[in-house]
Each structure stands twice: as C-alpha cells, then as structure tokens.
PyMOL Python script that loads the backbone (N, CA, C, O; Angstrom):
from pymol import cmd

cmd.read_pdbstr("""\
ATOM      1  N   UNK A   1     -30.936   6.104   1.642  1.00  0.00           N
ATOM      2  CA  UNK A   1     -29.756   5.246   1.365  1.00  0.00           C
ATOM      3  C   UNK A   1     -29.872   4.000   2.312  1.00  0.00           C
ATOM      4  O   UNK A   1     -30.109   4.163   3.509  1.00  0.00           O
ATOM      5  N   UNK A   2     -29.719   2.872   1.817  1.00  0.00           N
ATOM      6  CA  UNK A   2     -29.888   1.530   2.577  1.00  0.00           C
ATOM      7  C   UNK A   2     -28.493   1.357   3.323  1.00  0.00           C
ATOM      8  O   UNK A   2     -27.510   2.033   3.019  1.00  0.00           O
ATOM      9  N   UNK A   3     -28.492   0.428   4.289  1.00  0.00           N
ATOM     10  CA  UNK A   3     -27.365   0.226   5.055  1.00  0.00           C
ATOM     11  C   UNK A   3     -26.212  -0.176   4.217  1.00  0.00           C
ATOM     12  O   UNK A   3     -25.152   0.421   4.401  1.00  0.00           O
ATOM     13  N   UNK A   4     -26.287  -1.261   3.173  1.00  0.00           N
ATOM     14  CA  UNK A   4     -25.310  -1.632   2.341  1.00  0.00           C
ATOM     15  C   UNK A   4     -24.631  -0.596   1.664  1.00  0.00           C
ATOM     16  O   UNK A   4     -23.406  -0.481   1.698  1.00  0.00           O
ATOM     17  N   UNK A   5     -25.557   0.334   0.911  1.00  0.00           N
ATOM     18  CA  UNK A   5     -24.783   1.546   0.398  1.00  0.00           C
ATOM     19  C   UNK A   5     -24.039   2.405   1.142  1.00  0.00           C
ATOM     20  O   UNK A   5     -23.000   2.927   0.738  1.00  0.00           O
ATOM     21  N   UNK A   6     -24.617   2.607   2.415  1.00  0.00           N
ATOM     22  CA  UNK A   6     -23.907   3.420   3.348  1.00  0.00           C
ATOM     23  C   UNK A   6     -22.476   2.869   3.856  1.00  0.00           C
ATOM     24  O   UNK A   6     -21.513   3.588   4.121  1.00  0.00           O
ATOM     25  N   UNK A   7     -22.511   1.623   3.932  1.00  0.00           N
ATOM     26  CA  UNK A   7     -21.323   0.705   4.317  1.00  0.00           C
ATOM     27  C   UNK A   7     -20.348   0.930   3.230  1.00  0.00           C
ATOM     28  O   UNK A   7     -19.165   1.195   3.445  1.00  0.00           O
ATOM     29  N   UNK A   8     -20.859   0.821   2.092  1.00  0.00           N
ATOM     30  CA  UNK A   8     -19.854   0.969   0.750  1.00  0.00           C
ATOM     31  C   UNK A   8     -19.297   2.186   0.610  1.00  0.00           C
ATOM     32  O   UNK A   8     -18.102   2.344   0.359  1.00  0.00           O
ATOM     33  N   UNK A   9     -20.313   3.326   0.798  1.00  0.00           N
ATOM     34  CA  UNK A   9     -19.667   4.669   0.877  1.00  0.00           C
ATOM     35  C   UNK A   9     -18.569   4.923   1.933  1.00  0.00           C
ATOM     36  O   UNK A   9     -17.500   5.485   1.697  1.00  0.00           O
ATOM     37  N   UNK A  10     -18.935   4.479   3.026  1.00  0.00           N
ATOM     38  CA  UNK A  10     -17.872   4.511   4.202  1.00  0.00           C
ATOM     39  C   UNK A  10     -16.542   3.866   3.831  1.00  0.00           C
ATOM     40  O   UNK A  10     -15.483   4.465   4.022  1.00  0.00           O
ATOM     41  N   UNK A  11     -16.596   2.627   3.292  1.00  0.00           N
ATOM     42  CA  UNK A  11     -15.427   2.029   2.959  1.00  0.00           C
ATOM     43  C   UNK A  11     -14.561   2.759   1.808  1.00  0.00           C
ATOM     44  O   UNK A  11     -13.330   2.740   1.828  1.00  0.00           O
ATOM     45  N   UNK A  12     -15.256   3.353   0.882  1.00  0.00           N
ATOM     46  CA  UNK A  12     -14.674   4.154  -0.223  1.00  0.00           C
ATOM     47  C   UNK A  12     -13.882   5.351   0.381  1.00  0.00           C
ATOM     48  O   UNK A  12     -12.715   5.657   0.139  1.00  0.00           O
ATOM     49  N   UNK A  13     -14.808   5.991   1.259  1.00  0.00           N
ATOM     50  CA  UNK A  13     -14.229   7.155   2.051  1.00  0.00           C
ATOM     51  C   UNK A  13     -12.949   6.685   2.807  1.00  0.00           C
ATOM     52  O   UNK A  13     -11.911   7.343   2.729  1.00  0.00           O
ATOM     53  N   UNK A  14     -13.026   5.655   3.466  1.00  0.00           N
ATOM     54  CA  UNK A  14     -11.791   5.341   4.251  1.00  0.00           C
ATOM     55  C   UNK A  14     -10.749   4.839   3.505  1.00  0.00           C
ATOM     56  O   UNK A  14      -9.715   4.618   4.136  1.00  0.00           O
ATOM     57  N   UNK A  15     -10.751   4.581   2.228  1.00  0.00           N
ATOM     58  CA  UNK A  15      -9.639   4.140   1.373  1.00  0.00           C
ATOM     59  C   UNK A  15      -8.916   5.531   0.967  1.00  0.00           C
ATOM     60  O   UNK A  15      -7.778   5.491   0.498  1.00  0.00           O
ATOM     61  N   UNK A  16      -9.515   6.622   1.131  1.00  0.00           N
ATOM     62  CA  UNK A  16      -8.988   7.906   0.794  1.00  0.00           C
ATOM     63  C   UNK A  16      -7.963   8.229   1.944  1.00  0.00           C
ATOM     64  O   UNK A  16      -8.293   8.472   3.104  1.00  0.00           O
ATOM     65  N   UNK A  17      -6.640   8.198   1.452  1.00  0.00           N
ATOM     66  CA  UNK A  17      -5.683   8.433   2.451  1.00  0.00           C
ATOM     67  C   UNK A  17      -4.964   9.729   2.097  1.00  0.00           C
ATOM     68  O   UNK A  17      -5.256  10.415   1.117  1.00  0.00           O
ATOM     69  N   UNK A  18      -3.844  10.056   3.117  1.00  0.00           N
ATOM     70  CA  UNK A  18      -2.935  11.232   2.765  1.00  0.00           C
ATOM     71  C   UNK A  18      -1.893  10.809   1.566  1.00  0.00           C
ATOM     72  O   UNK A  18      -1.129  11.700   1.196  1.00  0.00           O
ATOM     73  N   UNK A  19      -1.817   9.793   1.060  1.00  0.00           N
ATOM     74  CA  UNK A  19      -0.884   9.357   0.136  1.00  0.00           C
ATOM     75  C   UNK A  19      -1.464   8.605  -0.991  1.00  0.00           C
ATOM     76  O   UNK A  19      -2.049   7.528  -0.880  1.00  0.00           O
ATOM     77  N   UNK A  20      -1.235   9.324  -2.202  1.00  0.00           N
ATOM     78  CA  UNK A  20      -1.851   8.738  -3.406  1.00  0.00           C
ATOM     79  C   UNK A  20      -1.529   7.322  -3.613  1.00  0.00           C
ATOM     80  O   UNK A  20      -2.373   6.612  -4.161  1.00  0.00           O
ATOM     81  N   UNK A  21      -0.447   6.846  -3.253  1.00  0.00           N
ATOM     82  CA  UNK A  21       0.022   5.406  -3.446  1.00  0.00           C
ATOM     83  C   UNK A  21      -0.964   4.523  -2.574  1.00  0.00           C
ATOM     84  O   UNK A  21      -1.447   3.503  -3.064  1.00  0.00           O
ATOM     85  N   UNK A  22      -1.240   4.889  -1.373  1.00  0.00           N
ATOM     86  CA  UNK A  22      -2.053   4.079  -0.563  1.00  0.00           C
ATOM     87  C   UNK A  22      -3.575   4.225  -1.105  1.00  0.00           C
ATOM     88  O   UNK A  22      -4.311   3.239  -1.047  1.00  0.00           O
ATOM     89  N   UNK A  23      -4.005   5.340  -1.584  1.00  0.00           N
ATOM     90  CA  UNK A  23      -5.349   5.545  -2.023  1.00  0.00           C
ATOM     91  C   UNK A  23      -5.584   4.348  -3.296  1.00  0.00           C
ATOM     92  O   UNK A  23      -6.531   3.562  -3.329  1.00  0.00           O
ATOM     93  N   UNK A  24      -4.607   4.424  -4.186  1.00  0.00           N
ATOM     94  CA  UNK A  24      -4.737   3.401  -5.244  1.00  0.00           C
ATOM     95  C   UNK A  24      -4.642   2.088  -4.829  1.00  0.00           C
ATOM     96  O   UNK A  24      -5.441   1.296  -5.330  1.00  0.00           O
ATOM     97  N   UNK A  25      -3.806   1.667  -3.990  1.00  0.00           N
ATOM     98  CA  UNK A  25      -3.744   0.231  -3.427  1.00  0.00           C
ATOM     99  C   UNK A  25      -5.069  -0.200  -2.766  1.00  0.00           C
ATOM    100  O   UNK A  25      -5.630  -1.228  -3.144  1.00  0.00           O
ATOM    101  N   UNK A  26      -5.546   0.525  -1.843  1.00  0.00           N
ATOM    102  CA  UNK A  26      -6.771   0.215  -1.210  1.00  0.00           C
ATOM    103  C   UNK A  26      -7.885   0.326  -1.992  1.00  0.00           C
ATOM    104  O   UNK A  26      -8.749  -0.543  -1.875  1.00  0.00           O
ATOM    105  N   UNK A  27      -8.055   1.321  -2.852  1.00  0.00           N
ATOM    106  CA  UNK A  27      -9.112   1.450  -3.647  1.00  0.00           C
ATOM    107  C   UNK A  27      -9.303   0.162  -4.625  1.00  0.00           C
ATOM    108  O   UNK A  27     -10.349  -0.467  -4.787  1.00  0.00           O
ATOM    109  N   UNK A  28      -8.069  -0.074  -5.226  1.00  0.00           N
ATOM    110  CA  UNK A  28      -7.988  -1.155  -6.087  1.00  0.00           C
ATOM    111  C   UNK A  28      -8.655  -2.518  -5.492  1.00  0.00           C
ATOM    112  O   UNK A  28      -9.505  -3.189  -6.077  1.00  0.00           O
ATOM    113  N   UNK A  29      -8.097  -2.790  -4.213  1.00  0.00           N
ATOM    114  CA  UNK A  29      -8.610  -4.075  -3.466  1.00  0.00           C
ATOM    115  C   UNK A  29     -10.049  -3.931  -3.397  1.00  0.00           C
ATOM    116  O   UNK A  29     -10.762  -4.847  -3.807  1.00  0.00           O
ATOM    117  N   UNK A  30     -10.650  -2.648  -2.818  1.00  0.00           N
ATOM    118  CA  UNK A  30     -11.916  -2.671  -2.565  1.00  0.00           C
ATOM    119  C   UNK A  30     -12.769  -2.913  -3.779  1.00  0.00           C
ATOM    120  O   UNK A  30     -13.764  -3.630  -3.681  1.00  0.00           O
ATOM    121  N   UNK A  31     -12.371  -2.250  -5.127  1.00  0.00           N
ATOM    122  CA  UNK A  31     -13.208  -2.474  -6.194  1.00  0.00           C
ATOM    123  C   UNK A  31     -13.177  -3.865  -6.718  1.00  0.00           C
ATOM    124  O   UNK A  31     -14.206  -4.421  -7.105  1.00  0.00           O
ATOM    125  N   UNK A  32     -11.897  -4.487  -6.738  1.00  0.00           N
ATOM    126  CA  UNK A  32     -11.790  -5.814  -7.261  1.00  0.00           C
ATOM    127  C   UNK A  32     -11.927  -7.004  -6.511  1.00  0.00           C
ATOM    128  O   UNK A  32     -12.170  -8.096  -7.024  1.00  0.00           O
ATOM    129  N   UNK A  33     -11.774  -6.803  -5.302  1.00  0.00           N
ATOM    130  CA  UNK A  33     -11.676  -8.079  -4.427  1.00  0.00           C
ATOM    131  C   UNK A  33     -12.572  -8.305  -3.137  1.00  0.00           C
ATOM    132  O   UNK A  33     -12.939  -9.380  -2.664  1.00  0.00           O
ATOM    133  N   UNK A  34     -12.829  -7.030  -2.693  1.00  0.00           N
ATOM    134  CA  UNK A  34     -13.569  -6.983  -1.331  1.00  0.00           C
ATOM    135  C   UNK A  34     -14.925  -7.667  -1.350  1.00  0.00           C
ATOM    136  O   UNK A  34     -15.242  -8.406  -0.417  1.00  0.00           O
ATOM    137  N   UNK A  35     -15.724  -7.452  -2.362  1.00  0.00           N
ATOM    138  CA  UNK A  35     -17.029  -8.004  -2.415  1.00  0.00           C
ATOM    139  C   UNK A  35     -17.022  -9.481  -2.434  1.00  0.00           C
ATOM    140  O   UNK A  35     -17.929 -10.095  -1.872  1.00  0.00           O
ATOM    141  N   UNK A  36     -16.019 -10.123  -3.070  1.00  0.00           N
ATOM    142  CA  UNK A  36     -15.915 -11.670  -3.287  1.00  0.00           C
ATOM    143  C   UNK A  36     -15.179 -12.304  -2.103  1.00  0.00           C
ATOM    144  O   UNK A  36     -15.195 -13.526  -1.953  1.00  0.00           O
ATOM    145  N   UNK A  37     -14.506 -11.451  -1.221  1.00  0.00           N
ATOM    146  CA  UNK A  37     -13.845 -11.972  -0.144  1.00  0.00           C
ATOM    147  C   UNK A  37     -14.696 -12.424   0.963  1.00  0.00           C
ATOM    148  O   UNK A  37     -15.788 -11.909   1.206  1.00  0.00           O
ATOM    149  N   UNK A  38     -14.079 -13.592   1.772  1.00  0.00           N
ATOM    150  CA  UNK A  38     -14.877 -14.164   2.848  1.00  0.00           C
ATOM    151  C   UNK A  38     -14.911 -13.020   3.839  1.00  0.00           C
ATOM    152  O   UNK A  38     -14.265 -11.978   3.733  1.00  0.00           O
ATOM    153  N   UNK A  39     -15.828 -13.375   4.917  1.00  0.00           N
ATOM    154  CA  UNK A  39     -16.082 -12.335   5.843  1.00  0.00           C
ATOM    155  C   UNK A  39     -14.909 -12.139   6.860  1.00  0.00           C
ATOM    156  O   UNK A  39     -14.807 -11.096   7.505  1.00  0.00           O
ATOM    157  N   UNK A  40     -14.085 -13.110   6.973  1.00  0.00           N
ATOM    158  CA  UNK A  40     -12.788 -12.899   7.821  1.00  0.00           C
ATOM    159  C   UNK A  40     -11.870 -11.818   7.137  1.00  0.00           C
ATOM    160  O   UNK A  40     -11.335 -10.894   7.749  1.00  0.00           O
ATOM    161  N   UNK A  41     -11.750 -12.076   5.668  1.00  0.00           N
ATOM    162  CA  UNK A  41     -10.839 -11.082   4.912  1.00  0.00           C
ATOM    163  C   UNK A  41     -11.400  -9.842   4.839  1.00  0.00           C
ATOM    164  O   UNK A  41     -10.662  -8.863   4.941  1.00  0.00           O
ATOM    165  N   UNK A  42     -12.748  -9.687   4.656  1.00  0.00           N
ATOM    166  CA  UNK A  42     -13.481  -8.334   4.725  1.00  0.00           C
ATOM    167  C   UNK A  42     -13.321  -7.590   5.999  1.00  0.00           C
ATOM    168  O   UNK A  42     -13.276  -6.360   5.998  1.00  0.00           O
ATOM    169  N   UNK A  43     -13.221  -8.398   7.249  1.00  0.00           N
ATOM    170  CA  UNK A  43     -12.931  -7.733   8.362  1.00  0.00           C
ATOM    171  C   UNK A  43     -11.565  -7.291   8.597  1.00  0.00           C
ATOM    172  O   UNK A  43     -11.324  -6.175   9.058  1.00  0.00           O
ATOM    173  N   UNK A  44     -10.695  -8.105   8.303  1.00  0.00           N
ATOM    174  CA  UNK A  44      -9.250  -7.857   8.044  1.00  0.00           C
ATOM    175  C   UNK A  44      -9.065  -6.398   7.428  1.00  0.00           C
ATOM    176  O   UNK A  44      -8.525  -5.444   7.988  1.00  0.00           O
ATOM    177  N   UNK A  45      -9.633  -6.433   6.144  1.00  0.00           N
ATOM    178  CA  UNK A  45      -9.536  -5.054   5.345  1.00  0.00           C
ATOM    179  C   UNK A  45     -10.035  -3.992   6.137  1.00  0.00           C
ATOM    180  O   UNK A  45      -9.316  -2.996   6.229  1.00  0.00           O
ATOM    181  N   UNK A  46     -11.231  -4.005   6.787  1.00  0.00           N
ATOM    182  CA  UNK A  46     -11.813  -2.948   7.466  1.00  0.00           C
ATOM    183  C   UNK A  46     -10.816  -2.562   8.600  1.00  0.00           C
ATOM    184  O   UNK A  46     -10.614  -1.374   8.850  1.00  0.00           O
ATOM    185  N   UNK A  47     -10.177  -3.579   9.303  1.00  0.00           N
ATOM    186  CA  UNK A  47      -9.200  -3.296  10.402  1.00  0.00           C
ATOM    187  C   UNK A  47      -7.982  -2.471   9.888  1.00  0.00           C
ATOM    188  O   UNK A  47      -7.492  -1.512  10.484  1.00  0.00           O
ATOM    189  N   UNK A  48      -7.560  -2.988   8.680  1.00  0.00           N
ATOM    190  CA  UNK A  48      -6.408  -2.365   8.007  1.00  0.00           C
ATOM    191  C   UNK A  48      -6.672  -0.931   7.784  1.00  0.00           C
ATOM    192  O   UNK A  48      -5.713  -0.171   7.913  1.00  0.00           O
ATOM    193  N   UNK A  49      -7.831  -0.439   7.466  1.00  0.00           N
ATOM    194  CA  UNK A  49      -8.211   0.981   7.216  1.00  0.00           C
ATOM    195  C   UNK A  49      -8.283   1.789   8.494  1.00  0.00           C
ATOM    196  O   UNK A  49      -8.498   3.001   8.509  1.00  0.00           O
ATOM    197  N   UNK A  50      -8.075   0.981   9.644  1.00  0.00           N
ATOM    198  CA  UNK A  50      -8.007   1.822  10.957  1.00  0.00           C
ATOM    199  C   UNK A  50      -6.583   2.299  11.140  1.00  0.00           C
ATOM    200  O   UNK A  50      -6.418   3.298  11.839  1.00  0.00           O
ATOM    201  N   UNK A  51      -5.634   1.759  10.647  1.00  0.00           N
ATOM    202  CA  UNK A  51      -4.188   1.902  10.579  1.00  0.00           C
ATOM    203  C   UNK A  51      -3.848   3.356  10.056  1.00  0.00           C
ATOM    204  O   UNK A  51      -4.471   3.946   9.174  1.00  0.00           O
ATOM    205  N   UNK A  52      -2.755   3.832  10.751  1.00  0.00           N
ATOM    206  CA  UNK A  52      -2.159   5.257  10.218  1.00  0.00           C
ATOM    207  C   UNK A  52      -1.590   5.083   8.727  1.00  0.00           C
ATOM    208  O   UNK A  52      -1.200   3.992   8.312  1.00  0.00           O
ATOM    209  N   UNK A  53      -1.579   6.104   8.060  1.00  0.00           N
ATOM    210  CA  UNK A  53      -1.048   6.001   6.832  1.00  0.00           C
ATOM    211  C   UNK A  53       0.422   5.461   6.871  1.00  0.00           C
ATOM    212  O   UNK A  53       0.815   4.636   6.046  1.00  0.00           O
ATOM    213  N   UNK A  54       1.145   5.918   7.775  1.00  0.00           N
ATOM    214  CA  UNK A  54       2.583   5.479   8.118  1.00  0.00           C
ATOM    215  C   UNK A  54       2.801   3.969   8.118  1.00  0.00           C
ATOM    216  O   UNK A  54       3.694   3.384   7.506  1.00  0.00           O
ATOM    217  N   UNK A  55       1.812   3.386   8.931  1.00  0.00           N
ATOM    218  CA  UNK A  55       1.735   1.921   9.163  1.00  0.00           C
ATOM    219  C   UNK A  55       1.544   1.303   7.934  1.00  0.00           C
ATOM    220  O   UNK A  55       2.293   0.437   7.480  1.00  0.00           O
ATOM    221  N   UNK A  56       0.433   1.789   7.327  1.00  0.00           N
ATOM    222  CA  UNK A  56       0.117   1.206   6.019  1.00  0.00           C
ATOM    223  C   UNK A  56       1.220   1.250   4.900  1.00  0.00           C
ATOM    224  O   UNK A  56       1.397   0.295   4.144  1.00  0.00           O
ATOM    225  N   UNK A  57       1.905   2.341   4.841  1.00  0.00           N
ATOM    226  CA  UNK A  57       3.061   2.666   3.929  1.00  0.00           C
ATOM    227  C   UNK A  57       4.215   1.572   4.351  1.00  0.00           C
ATOM    228  O   UNK A  57       4.710   0.821   3.511  1.00  0.00           O
ATOM    229  N   UNK A  58       4.549   1.559   5.580  1.00  0.00           N
ATOM    230  CA  UNK A  58       5.482   0.516   5.965  1.00  0.00           C
ATOM    231  C   UNK A  58       5.132  -1.000   5.598  1.00  0.00           C
ATOM    232  O   UNK A  58       6.003  -1.753   5.163  1.00  0.00           O
ATOM    233  N   UNK A  59       3.986  -1.353   5.769  1.00  0.00           N
ATOM    234  CA  UNK A  59       3.458  -2.620   5.385  1.00  0.00           C
ATOM    235  C   UNK A  59       3.579  -2.874   4.036  1.00  0.00           C
ATOM    236  O   UNK A  59       3.976  -3.972   3.645  1.00  0.00           O
ATOM    237  N   UNK A  60       3.221  -1.794   3.119  1.00  0.00           N
ATOM    238  CA  UNK A  60       3.099  -2.137   1.750  1.00  0.00           C
ATOM    239  C   UNK A  60       4.381  -1.937   1.076  1.00  0.00           C
ATOM    240  O   UNK A  60       4.583  -2.612   0.067  1.00  0.00           O
ATOM    241  N   UNK A  61       5.266  -1.129   1.464  1.00  0.00           N
ATOM    242  CA  UNK A  61       6.433  -0.740   0.860  1.00  0.00           C
ATOM    243  C   UNK A  61       7.629  -0.943   1.633  1.00  0.00           C
ATOM    244  O   UNK A  61       8.726  -0.920   1.075  1.00  0.00           O
ATOM    245  N   UNK A  62       7.513  -1.140   2.873  1.00  0.00           N
ATOM    246  CA  UNK A  62       8.747  -1.367   3.654  1.00  0.00           C
ATOM    247  C   UNK A  62       8.804  -2.807   4.041  1.00  0.00           C
ATOM    248  O   UNK A  62       7.955  -3.598   3.630  1.00  0.00           O
ATOM    249  N   UNK A  63       9.818  -3.177   4.847  1.00  0.00           N
ATOM    250  CA  UNK A  63      10.064  -4.544   5.275  1.00  0.00           C
ATOM    251  C   UNK A  63       9.211  -4.949   6.398  1.00  0.00           C
ATOM    252  O   UNK A  63       9.444  -6.060   6.874  1.00  0.00           O
ATOM    253  N   UNK A  64       8.277  -4.261   6.899  1.00  0.00           N
ATOM    254  CA  UNK A  64       7.525  -4.591   7.989  1.00  0.00           C
ATOM    255  C   UNK A  64       6.312  -5.546   7.516  1.00  0.00           C
ATOM    256  O   UNK A  64       5.892  -5.531   6.359  1.00  0.00           O
ATOM    257  N   UNK A  65       5.803  -6.363   8.513  1.00  0.00           N
ATOM    258  CA  UNK A  65       4.745  -7.118   8.327  1.00  0.00           C
ATOM    259  C   UNK A  65       3.985  -7.216   9.651  1.00  0.00           C
ATOM    260  O   UNK A  65       4.547  -7.460  10.718  1.00  0.00           O
ATOM    261  N   UNK A  66       2.569  -6.994   9.504  1.00  0.00           N
ATOM    262  CA  UNK A  66       1.793  -6.981  10.669  1.00  0.00           C
ATOM    263  C   UNK A  66       2.027  -8.447  11.536  1.00  0.00           C
ATOM    264  O   UNK A  66       2.477  -9.467  11.015  1.00  0.00           O
ATOM    265  N   UNK A  67       1.655  -8.333  12.852  1.00  0.00           N
ATOM    266  CA  UNK A  67       1.680  -9.721  13.591  1.00  0.00           C
ATOM    267  C   UNK A  67       0.296 -10.551  13.179  1.00  0.00           C
ATOM    268  O   UNK A  67       0.212 -11.778  13.122  1.00  0.00           O
ATOM    269  N   UNK A  68      -0.520  -9.822  12.969  1.00  0.00           N
ATOM    270  CA  UNK A  68      -1.974 -10.531  12.738  1.00  0.00           C
ATOM    271  C   UNK A  68      -2.024 -11.242  11.437  1.00  0.00           C
ATOM    272  O   UNK A  68      -1.986 -10.610  10.382  1.00  0.00           O
ATOM    273  N   UNK A  69      -2.109 -12.554  11.477  1.00  0.00           N
ATOM    274  CA  UNK A  69      -2.097 -13.191  10.135  1.00  0.00           C
ATOM    275  C   UNK A  69      -3.181 -12.869   9.199  1.00  0.00           C
ATOM    276  O   UNK A  69      -2.974 -13.056   8.000  1.00  0.00           O
ATOM    277  N   UNK A  70      -4.335 -12.397   9.604  1.00  0.00           N
ATOM    278  CA  UNK A  70      -5.332 -12.009   8.603  1.00  0.00           C
ATOM    279  C   UNK A  70      -4.969 -10.659   8.019  1.00  0.00           C
ATOM    280  O   UNK A  70      -5.174 -10.459   6.822  1.00  0.00           O
ATOM    281  N   UNK A  71      -4.433  -9.704   8.806  1.00  0.00           N
ATOM    282  CA  UNK A  71      -3.896  -8.502   8.267  1.00  0.00           C
ATOM    283  C   UNK A  71      -2.845  -8.934   7.119  1.00  0.00           C
ATOM    284  O   UNK A  71      -2.940  -8.455   5.989  1.00  0.00           O
ATOM    285  N   UNK A  72      -1.957  -9.751   7.422  1.00  0.00           N
ATOM    286  CA  UNK A  72      -0.940 -10.144   6.494  1.00  0.00           C
ATOM    287  C   UNK A  72      -1.372 -10.765   5.217  1.00  0.00           C
ATOM    288  O   UNK A  72      -0.755 -10.594   4.166  1.00  0.00           O
ATOM    289  N   UNK A  73      -2.539 -11.555   5.337  1.00  0.00           N
ATOM    290  CA  UNK A  73      -3.222 -12.122   4.166  1.00  0.00           C
ATOM    291  C   UNK A  73      -3.730 -10.949   3.187  1.00  0.00           C
ATOM    292  O   UNK A  73      -3.455 -10.928   1.987  1.00  0.00           O
ATOM    293  N   UNK A  74      -4.435 -10.064   3.783  1.00  0.00           N
ATOM    294  CA  UNK A  74      -4.986  -9.021   2.985  1.00  0.00           C
ATOM    295  C   UNK A  74      -3.768  -8.102   2.336  1.00  0.00           C
ATOM    296  O   UNK A  74      -3.812  -7.646   1.194  1.00  0.00           O
ATOM    297  N   UNK A  75      -2.863  -7.944   3.106  1.00  0.00           N
ATOM    298  CA  UNK A  75      -1.779  -7.106   2.760  1.00  0.00           C
ATOM    299  C   UNK A  75      -1.084  -7.864   1.395  1.00  0.00           C
ATOM    300  O   UNK A  75      -0.697  -7.227   0.415  1.00  0.00           O
ATOM    301  N   UNK A  76      -1.017  -9.078   1.498  1.00  0.00           N
ATOM    302  CA  UNK A  76      -0.293  -9.796   0.493  1.00  0.00           C
ATOM    303  C   UNK A  76      -1.166  -9.911  -0.784  1.00  0.00           C
ATOM    304  O   UNK A  76      -0.620  -9.989  -1.885  1.00  0.00           O
ATOM    305  N   UNK A  77      -2.481  -9.921  -0.656  1.00  0.00           N
ATOM    306  CA  UNK A  77      -3.482  -9.826  -1.732  1.00  0.00           C
ATOM    307  C   UNK A  77      -3.250  -8.524  -2.426  1.00  0.00           C
ATOM    308  O   UNK A  77      -2.973  -8.514  -3.626  1.00  0.00           O
ATOM    309  N   UNK A  78      -3.355  -7.361  -1.686  1.00  0.00           N
ATOM    310  CA  UNK A  78      -3.079  -6.183  -2.208  1.00  0.00           C
ATOM    311  C   UNK A  78      -1.807  -5.882  -2.902  1.00  0.00           C
ATOM    312  O   UNK A  78      -1.788  -5.236  -3.950  1.00  0.00           O
ATOM    313  N   UNK A  79      -0.631  -6.393  -2.267  1.00  0.00           N
ATOM    314  CA  UNK A  79       0.539  -6.155  -2.847  1.00  0.00           C
ATOM    315  C   UNK A  79       0.650  -7.043  -4.131  1.00  0.00           C
ATOM    316  O   UNK A  79       1.125  -6.513  -5.136  1.00  0.00           O
ATOM    317  N   UNK A  80       0.291  -8.222  -4.177  1.00  0.00           N
ATOM    318  CA  UNK A  80       0.263  -9.024  -5.426  1.00  0.00           C
ATOM    319  C   UNK A  80      -0.508  -8.425  -6.466  1.00  0.00           C
ATOM    320  O   UNK A  80      -0.111  -8.482  -7.630  1.00  0.00           O
ATOM    321  N   UNK A  81      -1.675  -7.803  -6.127  1.00  0.00           N
ATOM    322  CA  UNK A  81      -2.589  -7.215  -7.185  1.00  0.00           C
ATOM    323  C   UNK A  81      -1.865  -5.996  -7.769  1.00  0.00           C
ATOM    324  O   UNK A  81      -2.096  -5.623  -8.920  1.00  0.00           O
ATOM    325  N   UNK A  82      -0.997  -5.384  -6.974  1.00  0.00           N
ATOM    326  CA  UNK A  82      -0.336  -4.168  -7.461  1.00  0.00           C
ATOM    327  C   UNK A  82       0.920  -4.554  -8.133  1.00  0.00           C
ATOM    328  O   UNK A  82       1.504  -3.669  -8.759  1.00  0.00           O
ATOM    329  N   UNK A  83       1.406  -5.700  -8.100  1.00  0.00           N
ATOM    330  CA  UNK A  83       2.625  -6.185  -8.540  1.00  0.00           C
ATOM    331  C   UNK A  83       3.883  -5.793  -7.730  1.00  0.00           C
ATOM    332  O   UNK A  83       5.012  -5.834  -8.218  1.00  0.00           O
ATOM    333  N   UNK A  84       3.589  -5.370  -6.326  1.00  0.00           N
ATOM    334  CA  UNK A  84       4.554  -4.961  -5.531  1.00  0.00           C
ATOM    335  C   UNK A  84       5.529  -6.080  -4.888  1.00  0.00           C
ATOM    336  O   UNK A  84       6.446  -5.743  -4.138  1.00  0.00           O
TER     337      UNK A  84
END
""", "prot")
cmd.dss("prot")
cmd.show_as("cartoon", "prot")
cmd.util.cbc("prot")
cmd.orient("prot")
C-alpha cells in the first residue's frame, strides 16, 4: 500500500467516532471536500480529528466555537454541508 493510500485509510479510520452524528459529518467532509481543500484546510481537518468526541459535538451542535480560525473555517464548511 502506498503512502497516499495509507494516509487516506488513516483519515477514514479517524472519522469513525463514538457518535453516529459525528461519523456522518466527518465522513461527509472527507468524501466530498477534503481532496480539493487547500493544505491549510486539510491540516485543520486533521487537527480537528485529534479532538475528543465531546469537543466535536459541542462545536458542531453546541454554541461553542474553537479559538483557532482554521478550525472554525473547517467546522463551518462541515456544518453548512450538513445543513446545520
């Protein structure tokens, strides 16, 4: 398996979370936008995947927003794509 395929598989695995809602949001972004996103947005998405499920849930469905503007940017793309 080449490095690109390994990275892709790793990202798909990291999108699998403890909550179905998060799985769907993250996987949708990965499938539909990630490949065409610029390097900064891709990096922000990978950073987003390091957060806990509770943090992600609060960012997507709560009133919280991350301080990092790149994370906010990715979260907004994900929320808009989901109609949230």
